[in-house]
C-alpha positions as CSV (number, residue, x, y, z in Angstrom):
1,M,-0.2,-0.2,0.2
2,Y,2.7,2.1,1.0
3,S,5.6,3.1,-1.8
4,S,8.9,2.5,0.1
5,I,9.7,6.0,-1.6
6,M,7.6,8.3,0.0
7,G,8.8,9.3,3.1
8,D,6.6,10.3,7.1
9,L,4.8,13.5,6.5
10,Q,5.0,16.2,9.8
11,V,2.1,15.9,11.3
12,V,1.7,18.1,14.5
13,R,-2.2,18.6,14.5
14,L,-4.8,16.2,12.9
15,S,-5.7,18.5,11.1
16,D,-2.6,18.9,9.5
17,H,-2.7,17.9,5.9
18,F,-6.8,18.1,6.0
19,G,-5.9,14.7,7.2
20,Q,-5.1,13.7,4.6
21,Y,-3.0,10.7,6.0
22,V,-2.4,7.6,7.8
23,V,-0.8,6.5,11.4
24,Q,0.8,3.7,11.5
25,L,1.0,3.0,15.6
26,R,3.6,0.7,16.5
27,C,3.9,-0.9,20.7
28,A,6.7,-1.5,22.3
29,C,5.3,-4.6,22.0
30,G,5.6,-4.8,18.8
31,H,2.1,-4.7,18.1
32,T,1.8,-2.7,15.3
33,R,-2.2,-0.7,13.5
34,E,-2.7,1.7,11.7
35,C,-6.2,4.2,11.5
36,Y,-7.0,7.4,9.6
37,A,-7.2,11.0,11.1
38,K,-10.6,10.5,11.0
39,T,-10.7,7.9,13.9
40,L,-8.4,9.8,16.3
41,A,-10.5,13.3,15.2
42,G,-13.8,11.6,16.2
43,F,-13.4,11.7,20.2
44,A,-10.1,13.9,20.4
45,G,-11.8,16.8,17.8
46,W,-9.6,18.1,14.9
47,D,-7.4,20.9,16.8
48,A,-5.8,18.2,19.2
49,K,-2.2,17.7,19.1
50,L,-1.5,14.2,17.9
51,A,1.7,13.9,20.9
52,D,-0.9,14.2,23.1
53,I,-2.8,11.4,21.3
54,V,-0.6,8.5,20.7
55,R,0.3,9.1,24.8
56,R,-3.4,8.2,25.5
57,L,-3.7,5.8,23.4
58,R,-3.3,1.5,24.6
59,C,-2.3,-1.3,22.8
60,S,-4.9,-3.7,22.4
61,R,-2.7,-7.1,22.9
62,C,-0.6,-6.0,26.0
63,G,-2.5,-3.2,27.8
64,K,0.6,-0.6,28.2
65,R,0.4,3.1,27.0
66,S,4.1,2.4,25.1
67,C,3.1,4.2,21.8
68,T,5.0,5.5,18.7
69,A,3.5,6.8,15.9
70,R,4.2,7.1,12.5
71,V,2.6,9.0,9.8
72,F,2.4,8.3,5.7
73,E,0.7,9.9,3.1
74,R,-2.9,8.2,2.0
75,T,-3.1,6.9,-1.3
76,V,-5.1,5.5,-3.3
77,D,-5.4,2.5,-5.7
78,R,-6.2,2.5,-8.7
79,S,-6.1,-1.1,-10.3
């Protein structure tokens, strides 16, 4: 889904880049999950800072709050 050429986007607030990106969340236990900015904005609002939201998230596998986030450009598969 993602090209290796694309780099990470710089996102401070969820409204940056008009919410057209995917957030990859990775826990210290190795569990990863991807979600859209729209999902996070549903409970925190579009003006919330991404760093503040990531600090509040818990891993669905181990239950710890040790997530890190990477942000990728949202692409459309046109095949």
